[in-house]
C-alpha positions as CSV (number, residue, x, y, z in Angstrom):
1,M,-69.7,-33.7,35.3
2,I,-66.8,-35.5,33.7
3,D,-66.8,-39.2,34.7
4,L,-64.2,-40.8,33.6
5,K,-64.8,-44.2,34.8
6,Q,-66.9,-44.6,32.0
7,Q,-64.1,-44.9,29.3
8,E,-61.8,-47.7,29.1
9,I,-57.8,-48.8,29.5
10,W,-57.3,-52.2,27.6
11,F,-54.7,-54.3,29.5
12,V,-53.0,-56.6,27.2
13,T,-50.0,-59.3,27.5
14,G,-47.8,-60.4,24.8
15,S,-46.8,-63.9,24.5
16,Q,-46.3,-67.0,22.3
17,H,-47.2,-70.6,22.0
18,L,-43.4,-71.6,22.3
19,Y,-43.9,-72.3,26.4
20,G,-47.2,-74.7,26.6
21,P,-50.3,-74.2,27.9
22,K,-49.0,-74.4,31.6
23,T,-46.7,-71.8,30.9
24,L,-49.4,-69.3,29.3
25,Q,-52.2,-70.1,32.0
26,Q,-49.5,-68.6,34.5
27,V,-48.8,-66.1,32.6
28,A,-52.7,-65.4,31.8
29,V,-53.5,-65.4,35.7
30,N,-51.1,-62.9,36.6
31,S,-51.4,-60.6,34.0
32,K,-55.3,-60.1,35.1
33,E,-53.9,-59.7,38.4
34,I,-52.0,-56.7,37.4
35,A,-54.5,-55.6,35.4
36,T,-57.1,-55.7,38.0
37,A,-54.5,-54.4,40.5
38,I,-53.7,-51.3,38.0
39,G,-57.7,-50.8,37.6
40,A,-58.4,-50.7,41.6
41,S,-55.5,-47.7,41.8
42,A,-56.7,-44.5,43.0
43,A,-54.4,-42.9,40.4
44,M,-56.2,-44.6,37.7
45,P,-59.1,-42.3,36.6
46,A,-60.4,-45.1,33.5
47,T,-61.7,-48.4,34.4
48,V,-59.2,-51.4,33.4
49,V,-60.3,-54.2,31.0
50,F,-58.1,-57.3,31.0
51,K,-58.2,-58.2,26.9
52,G,-56.1,-61.6,27.2
53,V,-52.7,-63.0,26.2
54,M,-51.8,-62.1,22.5
55,K,-50.1,-65.6,21.3
56,T,-50.7,-65.1,17.3
57,P,-50.5,-62.5,14.6
58,D,-54.3,-63.1,13.9
59,E,-55.5,-62.7,17.5
60,I,-52.9,-59.5,17.5
61,T,-54.3,-57.8,14.3
62,D,-58.0,-58.5,16.0
63,L,-57.3,-57.2,18.8
64,C,-55.9,-53.9,17.2
65,Q,-58.9,-53.8,15.0
66,A,-61.7,-53.9,17.7
67,A,-59.7,-50.9,20.6
68,S,-59.6,-49.0,17.3
69,A,-63.6,-49.0,16.4
70,D,-64.4,-49.3,20.3
71,R,-65.5,-45.8,21.5
72,K,-65.1,-46.9,25.0
73,C,-61.8,-47.6,24.7
74,V,-59.4,-45.0,25.0
75,G,-56.2,-46.2,25.2
76,L,-54.3,-49.7,25.7
77,I,-51.7,-50.6,28.2
78,F,-49.3,-53.5,26.9
79,W,-46.9,-55.7,28.9
80,C,-44.7,-58.9,27.4
81,H,-44.6,-61.0,30.3
82,T,-42.3,-63.4,28.1
83,F,-41.2,-63.0,25.0
84,S,-43.2,-62.6,22.4
85,P,-41.5,-62.2,18.5
86,A,-42.2,-58.5,17.7
87,K,-43.1,-59.6,13.9
88,M,-46.5,-60.8,15.4
89,W,-47.3,-57.4,16.2
90,I,-46.7,-55.1,12.6
91,R,-50.1,-55.8,11.0
92,G,-51.8,-54.9,14.2
93,F,-49.8,-52.0,14.9
94,G,-50.5,-51.1,11.5
95,L,-54.1,-50.6,12.2
96,L,-54.1,-49.3,15.6
97,T,-55.3,-45.7,16.0
98,K,-55.6,-45.9,19.7
99,P,-52.9,-45.0,22.0
100,F,-50.8,-47.1,24.3
101,V,-48.4,-47.0,27.0
102,H,-45.5,-49.7,27.1
103,L,-45.4,-51.0,30.8
104,H,-42.3,-52.5,31.6
105,T,-42.8,-54.6,34.2
106,Q,-42.4,-58.2,35.9
107,Y,-44.7,-60.2,37.8
108,G,-42.2,-60.9,41.2
109,R,-40.6,-58.2,42.1
110,D,-37.3,-59.7,43.7
111,I,-35.4,-62.4,42.0
112,P,-36.0,-65.7,44.0
113,W,-32.2,-66.4,44.4
114,G,-32.8,-70.0,45.9
115,E,-35.6,-70.7,44.0
116,I,-34.3,-69.8,40.7
117,D,-34.4,-72.4,37.9
118,M,-35.1,-72.1,33.9
119,D,-39.1,-72.6,34.5
120,Y,-38.6,-69.7,36.5
121,M,-36.5,-67.5,33.5
122,N,-39.0,-69.0,30.4
123,L,-41.9,-67.7,32.7
124,N,-40.6,-64.2,33.3
125,Q,-38.8,-63.1,30.1
126,A,-39.8,-59.3,30.0
127,A,-36.8,-58.1,30.8
128,H,-35.8,-59.3,27.5
129,G,-39.3,-59.6,26.3
130,D,-40.1,-55.8,26.1
131,R,-36.9,-55.2,24.7
132,E,-37.9,-56.9,21.5
133,F,-41.7,-55.1,21.8
134,G,-39.7,-52.0,22.1
135,F,-37.9,-52.3,19.1
136,I,-40.4,-52.9,17.2
137,C,-42.7,-49.5,18.3
138,T,-39.5,-47.3,17.1
139,R,-38.9,-49.1,14.3
140,M,-42.0,-48.5,13.6
141,R,-42.5,-45.3,14.5
142,K,-45.4,-45.6,17.2
143,Q,-45.6,-42.8,19.9
144,R,-45.8,-44.4,23.0
145,K,-45.2,-44.0,26.5
146,V,-42.5,-45.8,28.7
147,V,-43.1,-46.4,32.2
148,V,-40.6,-49.1,33.6
149,G,-41.0,-50.2,37.5
150,H,-42.8,-52.8,39.1
151,W,-46.1,-52.8,39.1
152,K,-47.2,-53.0,42.9
153,E,-44.9,-49.7,43.1
154,T,-47.3,-45.7,43.5
155,A,-45.1,-44.4,41.2
156,V,-45.8,-47.1,38.3
157,Q,-49.2,-46.6,38.7
158,E,-49.2,-42.9,39.2
159,D,-47.6,-42.6,35.8
160,L,-50.2,-45.1,34.4
161,G,-52.7,-42.7,35.8
162,V,-51.4,-39.3,34.3
163,W,-50.7,-40.9,30.9
164,A,-54.6,-42.4,30.8
165,R,-56.1,-39.0,32.1
166,A,-54.3,-37.7,28.8
167,A,-56.1,-40.6,27.0
168,C,-59.4,-39.5,27.9
169,A,-58.7,-36.0,26.9
170,W,-57.4,-37.3,23.1
171,A,-60.4,-39.6,23.2
172,D,-62.5,-36.6,24.0
173,A,-61.3,-34.6,21.1
174,Q,-61.5,-37.1,18.4
175,G,-64.8,-35.8,16.9
176,G,-65.1,-32.8,19.5
177,R,-66.5,-29.6,18.3
178,V,-65.2,-26.3,19.2
179,V,-68.3,-23.4,18.7
180,R,-67.0,-19.6,17.9
181,F,-69.2,-17.1,18.5
182,G,-68.1,-14.3,16.3
183,D,-64.7,-14.2,14.4
184,N,-61.4,-14.0,16.4
185,M,-59.8,-10.3,18.2
186,R,-59.1,-8.1,14.9
187,E,-55.5,-8.2,13.6
188,V,-54.2,-10.5,16.9
189,A,-51.9,-12.8,15.3
190,V,-51.3,-15.9,18.0
191,T,-55.1,-16.8,18.4
192,E,-55.3,-17.2,14.4
193,G,-54.4,-20.8,13.3
194,D,-55.0,-23.5,10.7
195,K,-58.3,-25.0,11.7
196,V,-58.3,-27.6,8.8
197,E,-54.4,-28.6,10.1
198,A,-56.2,-28.7,13.5
199,Q,-58.7,-31.2,13.1
200,M,-56.4,-33.2,10.9
201,K,-53.6,-33.6,13.5
202,L,-55.9,-33.0,17.1
203,G,-59.0,-34.1,15.9
204,Y,-61.6,-31.2,17.3
205,A,-63.6,-29.3,14.4
206,I,-63.6,-25.5,14.8
207,N,-66.9,-24.0,13.5
208,G,-68.1,-20.4,13.5
209,Y,-72.1,-19.4,14.1
210,G,-73.0,-15.8,14.3
211,V,-73.8,-13.5,17.3
212,G,-77.8,-13.5,15.8
213,D,-77.6,-17.0,16.1
214,L,-76.7,-17.2,19.8
215,V,-79.0,-14.3,20.4
216,A,-81.8,-16.3,19.0
217,C,-81.0,-18.9,21.3
218,I,-80.9,-16.3,25.0
219,N,-84.2,-14.5,23.7
220,A,-85.7,-18.0,23.8
221,V,-84.9,-18.5,27.6
222,S,-87.5,-18.3,30.1
223,D,-88.3,-16.1,33.0
224,A,-88.8,-19.0,34.7
225,D,-85.1,-20.3,34.1
226,V,-83.6,-17.1,34.7
227,A,-85.5,-17.0,38.2
228,A,-84.1,-21.0,38.9
229,T,-80.6,-19.3,37.7
230,M,-81.0,-16.5,40.1
231,K,-81.5,-18.5,43.0
232,E,-78.7,-21.0,42.3
233,Y,-76.7,-18.1,42.1
234,E,-78.0,-16.0,45.7
235,A,-77.1,-19.6,47.2
236,R,-73.9,-20.3,45.4
237,F,-72.4,-16.5,45.9
238,Q,-71.5,-13.6,48.0
239,I,-73.8,-11.0,46.1
240,V,-72.3,-8.1,47.1
241,S,-74.9,-5.4,47.8
242,S,-73.2,-2.8,45.1
243,A,-74.0,-5.7,42.6
244,N,-77.0,-4.8,39.9
245,R,-79.5,-7.4,40.0
246,D,-81.3,-6.4,36.6
247,K,-77.2,-6.4,35.2
248,I,-76.6,-10.1,36.5
249,K,-80.0,-11.3,35.4
250,V,-78.2,-11.2,32.3
251,Q,-75.6,-12.8,32.6
252,A,-78.7,-15.5,33.9
253,R,-80.3,-15.7,30.4
254,Y,-77.1,-15.9,29.2
255,E,-75.9,-18.4,30.9
256,V,-79.3,-20.7,30.1
257,G,-78.8,-19.9,26.6
258,M,-75.4,-20.3,25.3
259,R,-75.8,-24.0,27.4
260,A,-78.6,-24.9,25.5
261,F,-76.9,-23.6,22.2
262,L,-73.8,-25.8,23.2
263,K,-75.4,-28.9,23.8
264,D,-77.4,-28.4,20.2
265,K,-74.0,-28.3,18.7
266,G,-72.8,-31.2,20.6
267,A,-69.9,-28.4,21.8
268,M,-66.7,-29.1,24.2
269,A,-65.3,-26.0,24.2
270,F,-66.5,-22.5,22.9
271,T,-65.2,-18.9,22.4
272,T,-66.5,-15.3,22.4
273,T,-64.9,-11.9,21.5
274,F,-65.9,-8.3,23.2
275,E,-65.7,-6.9,19.4
276,D,-68.7,-9.1,18.0
277,L,-71.6,-8.7,20.5
278,H,-73.8,-7.2,18.1
279,G,-77.5,-7.9,19.9
280,L,-75.9,-8.6,23.1
281,L,-76.4,-6.5,25.9
282,Q,-72.8,-7.5,27.7
283,L,-69.9,-9.5,27.2
284,P,-70.6,-12.9,28.3
285,G,-68.7,-13.3,31.5
286,L,-70.5,-14.6,34.4
287,A,-71.8,-17.1,32.5
288,V,-68.8,-17.9,31.0
289,Q,-67.7,-18.4,34.0
290,R,-69.9,-21.1,35.2
291,L,-70.1,-22.8,32.2
292,M,-66.1,-23.3,32.5
293,A,-66.8,-24.6,36.0
294,E,-69.2,-27.3,34.2
295,G,-66.0,-28.6,31.8
296,Y,-66.8,-26.4,28.7
297,G,-63.5,-25.1,27.4
298,F,-62.6,-21.6,26.7
299,G,-60.7,-18.9,24.5
300,A,-61.2,-15.4,24.8
301,E,-61.2,-13.3,21.4
302,G,-61.6,-16.2,19.4
303,D,-59.1,-18.0,20.9
304,W,-60.1,-21.3,19.9
305,K,-56.8,-23.4,19.8
306,T,-56.9,-22.4,23.7
307,A,-60.8,-23.4,24.3
308,A,-59.6,-26.4,23.1
309,L,-56.6,-27.0,25.3
310,V,-58.6,-25.8,28.4
311,R,-61.5,-27.9,27.4
312,A,-58.7,-31.3,27.3
313,T,-57.2,-30.0,31.0
314,K,-60.8,-29.9,32.0
315,V,-61.1,-33.6,31.1
316,M,-57.6,-34.3,32.3
317,S,-58.1,-32.9,35.5
318,A,-61.7,-35.0,36.4
319,G,-61.8,-35.7,40.4
320,L,-58.3,-34.5,40.8
321,K,-58.0,-31.5,43.7
322,G,-57.5,-28.0,41.9
323,G,-59.0,-26.7,39.0
324,T,-58.8,-25.1,35.6
325,S,-59.0,-22.1,33.3
326,F,-58.8,-20.3,31.0
327,M,-55.9,-17.3,31.7
328,E,-53.8,-14.9,30.8
329,D,-50.7,-13.2,31.7
330,Y,-51.6,-9.9,32.7
331,T,-49.1,-7.8,34.2
332,Y,-45.8,-7.8,36.4
333,H,-44.5,-7.0,39.5
334,M,-41.0,-6.2,38.7
335,D,-40.0,-5.9,41.9
336,P,-35.9,-7.6,42.3
337,A,-36.8,-8.7,45.6
338,G,-39.9,-10.3,44.5
339,Q,-40.5,-10.5,40.8
340,R,-44.5,-11.7,39.8
341,V,-47.0,-12.3,37.4
342,L,-50.7,-11.5,37.8
343,G,-53.0,-13.4,35.7
344,A,-56.1,-12.4,35.0
345,H,-58.6,-11.6,32.5
346,M,-61.6,-9.4,31.6
347,L,-64.2,-11.3,33.0
348,E,-63.9,-15.1,31.9
349,V,-61.4,-16.9,35.0
350,C,-63.4,-20.4,36.1
351,P,-64.0,-20.9,40.1
352,T,-62.6,-24.1,39.7
353,I,-59.2,-22.2,40.9
354,A,-61.2,-19.7,43.7
355,E,-59.9,-20.1,47.0
356,T,-62.4,-22.7,49.1
357,D,-61.8,-21.2,52.6
358,K,-63.3,-17.6,50.9
359,P,-66.6,-16.9,49.2
360,V,-66.2,-16.4,45.9
361,R,-68.0,-12.9,44.8
362,L,-70.5,-11.6,42.0
363,E,-70.3,-8.0,41.5
364,T,-71.2,-5.7,38.5
365,H,-68.6,-3.5,37.3
366,P,-68.0,-1.4,33.8
367,L,-65.7,-3.3,31.3
368,G,-63.8,0.0,30.5
369,I,-63.8,-1.9,26.9
370,G,-66.3,-2.8,24.0
371,G,-68.8,-0.1,24.6
372,K,-71.4,-2.6,26.0
373,D,-73.6,-2.5,29.6
374,D,-71.6,-3.8,33.2
375,P,-71.2,-7.2,33.1
376,A,-71.5,-9.5,35.9
377,R,-68.6,-11.4,37.4
378,L,-67.5,-13.8,40.1
379,V,-64.3,-12.1,41.8
380,F,-61.8,-14.4,43.9
381,N,-58.3,-15.3,45.2
382,T,-56.6,-18.7,43.8
383,P,-55.0,-20.5,46.2
384,S,-51.1,-20.6,46.8
385,G,-49.5,-24.2,45.0
386,P,-48.0,-25.4,41.9
387,A,-49.8,-24.7,38.6
388,I,-48.7,-24.6,34.8
389,N,-49.9,-22.7,32.1
390,A,-49.7,-24.3,28.5
391,S,-50.3,-22.6,25.6
392,L,-50.9,-24.3,21.8
393,I,-49.2,-22.3,18.9
394,D,-49.4,-22.8,15.2
395,M,-46.1,-22.3,14.2
396,G,-47.5,-22.6,10.7
397,N,-45.3,-26.2,9.6
398,R,-46.6,-27.6,12.6
399,F,-48.1,-27.1,16.3
400,R,-46.1,-26.5,19.7
401,M,-47.2,-26.8,23.3
402,I,-45.6,-24.5,25.6
403,V,-45.6,-25.5,28.9
404,N,-44.1,-23.1,32.0
405,A,-44.3,-24.3,35.4
406,V,-45.1,-21.5,38.1
407,D,-45.8,-21.2,42.3
408,V,-48.9,-19.4,42.6
409,V,-48.4,-17.3,46.0
410,K,-50.6,-15.1,47.9
411,P,-50.5,-11.5,47.0
412,A,-48.6,-9.2,49.8
413,H,-51.5,-6.3,49.5
414,A,-55.3,-6.6,48.7
415,L,-56.2,-5.9,45.3
416,P,-59.9,-3.7,46.2
417,K,-60.1,-2.1,43.0
418,L,-59.3,-4.9,40.8
419,P,-62.8,-6.3,40.0
420,V,-61.9,-9.5,38.9
421,A,-60.5,-12.8,39.2
422,Q,-57.1,-13.3,39.4
423,A,-53.9,-15.4,40.2
424,L,-50.5,-14.5,41.3
425,W,-47.8,-16.6,40.3
426,I,-43.8,-16.9,40.2
427,P,-42.9,-18.5,36.6
428,Q,-39.9,-21.0,37.1
429,P,-37.1,-21.0,37.1
430,N,-37.6,-17.0,37.6
431,L,-39.3,-14.1,35.8
432,A,-36.1,-13.2,34.1
433,V,-35.8,-16.7,32.0
434,G,-39.2,-18.1,32.2
435,A,-41.1,-15.4,30.6
436,G,-37.7,-15.2,28.2
437,A,-38.4,-18.7,27.5
438,W,-42.0,-18.3,26.5
439,I,-41.2,-15.2,24.1
440,Y,-38.4,-16.9,22.2
441,A,-40.7,-20.2,22.2
442,G,-43.5,-17.7,20.9
443,G,-46.0,-18.4,23.1
444,A,-49.3,-16.9,23.6
445,H,-51.0,-14.4,26.0
446,H,-53.5,-16.9,26.1
447,T,-53.1,-19.6,28.6
448,A,-54.5,-23.0,29.8
449,F,-53.9,-22.4,33.9
450,S,-54.5,-25.5,35.8
451,Q,-53.5,-26.5,39.5
452,A,-55.0,-30.2,38.8
453,V,-52.4,-31.3,35.7
454,D,-49.2,-31.0,35.7
455,A,-46.2,-30.6,32.5
456,R,-46.6,-34.7,32.7
457,H,-49.9,-34.8,31.5
458,I,-49.7,-32.3,28.5
459,E,-46.6,-34.0,27.5
460,D,-48.3,-37.6,27.1
461,Y,-51.3,-35.8,25.6
462,C,-48.6,-33.8,23.2
463,S,-47.2,-37.2,22.3
464,M,-50.3,-38.8,21.3
465,A,-50.8,-36.0,18.9
466,N,-47.6,-36.2,17.3
467,I,-47.1,-32.8,18.0
468,E,-43.9,-30.5,19.4
469,F,-43.5,-30.2,23.3
470,V,-41.1,-27.7,25.1
471,L,-40.7,-27.6,29.2
472,I,-39.9,-24.0,31.0
473,D,-39.3,-25.3,34.3
474,K,-36.8,-25.0,37.3
475,D,-34.3,-26.7,35.0
476,T,-34.7,-24.3,32.5
477,K,-31.2,-22.4,31.0
478,L,-31.9,-19.8,28.3
479,R,-29.3,-21.1,25.9
480,E,-30.3,-24.5,26.3
481,F,-33.9,-23.6,25.7
482,K,-32.3,-22.1,22.4
483,N,-30.8,-24.3,21.1
484,E,-34.2,-27.3,21.5
485,L,-35.9,-24.6,19.8
486,R,-33.4,-24.5,16.9
487,W,-33.2,-28.5,16.8
488,N,-36.5,-29.1,16.6
489,E,-37.0,-26.8,13.6
490,V,-34.8,-29.2,11.9
491,A,-36.9,-32.6,13.8
492,Y,-40.2,-31.2,12.6
493,K,-39.1,-29.8,9.0
């Protein structure tokens, strides 16, 4: 279970000694009230900690060093209640390694027309104090998010919550590990990538292990653990009458063994491939679905970039309604009266995106490729509603994140012969533009699919990583989108 309340967001206010102790005391009182309110907001997933009012370069430097060293701190909220001369922030910002958001607000929402005097003006100077702060951030090329509005507004608190979720995912990736069981699917291009650059840019290490290492761990699983896992399956899923229970037991053993292996390696995500199964009777299907539901990221055919991205969306979505899963654009419904994309995969779709009003079925069927035994898998439909597909690709000189907003719809007809979990969606703005833009951008056939987070979360994450982000949504026009890609080639050199 991912608990984001274990992470801290530090709230920090900028000021200076110019205004005297009485004003500074009021700055601290007001700032603490704002920090407490933001921390209590339902939109804020992490714990907000007020870290005081910064008045000197040394205080700022000490704060930035402390934040960079503190593992609980995943990011900071900065606000300038009064004017805070920005040269004071240069040395500290040079040392700060954590992401931050600039909250442009003020304590009182309205101008007190009949009472306003110079004391009020000296105390409430965010209108130009934050502009001074903003200049030094821009001058130093500091990546950050700017949120504008009164701190009591729901929209402001939601924007801060979105950013905080991205910050938690970013912190999770730093020093994270992605385990690859076997290599990439042979001759496939988009799942390849520069693992060293990924670790430098995105923070996580990608390590390969022979399938034999996993097999040894699976073989060590006790029959008692398999029996206990089978009981959990029986309690949670509808095991169809045609399912082969012996084959389900194989997946139960895989689940226990894979979990133990991943825990031993401290992994946050993993990959498999149906071309590299020596020593395994089946391609892990049910086992992968169950581990994804626990919060592990996953990518098929050795796709470590998508595995890490699925993990990031899992962290971002902790506690939110809706699920997130590894996904693949599989086939089209190209009727001009209603074009659709059918998303699925051979086996590995996470049950967190299943409809809640219908039982999740546990079935066994032939895989059709790979030449292995019939694997067990969970079969279900996905509920209607907004969602995103996100893809991280290696452009050679940089990473590019592509997000397409989609609308999940119910199939017009039953799919009685499709033995896998699936989602049916309409890509925004439509199939022709959405798929065209995706292909122009080089998006992969594998994605992180989520009905819990949206493009804002991914965009904030990309800002923290300082990587390219492109969005395909209801406003996308192909000519403009193609120009954006051309301009980005120049911007990212």
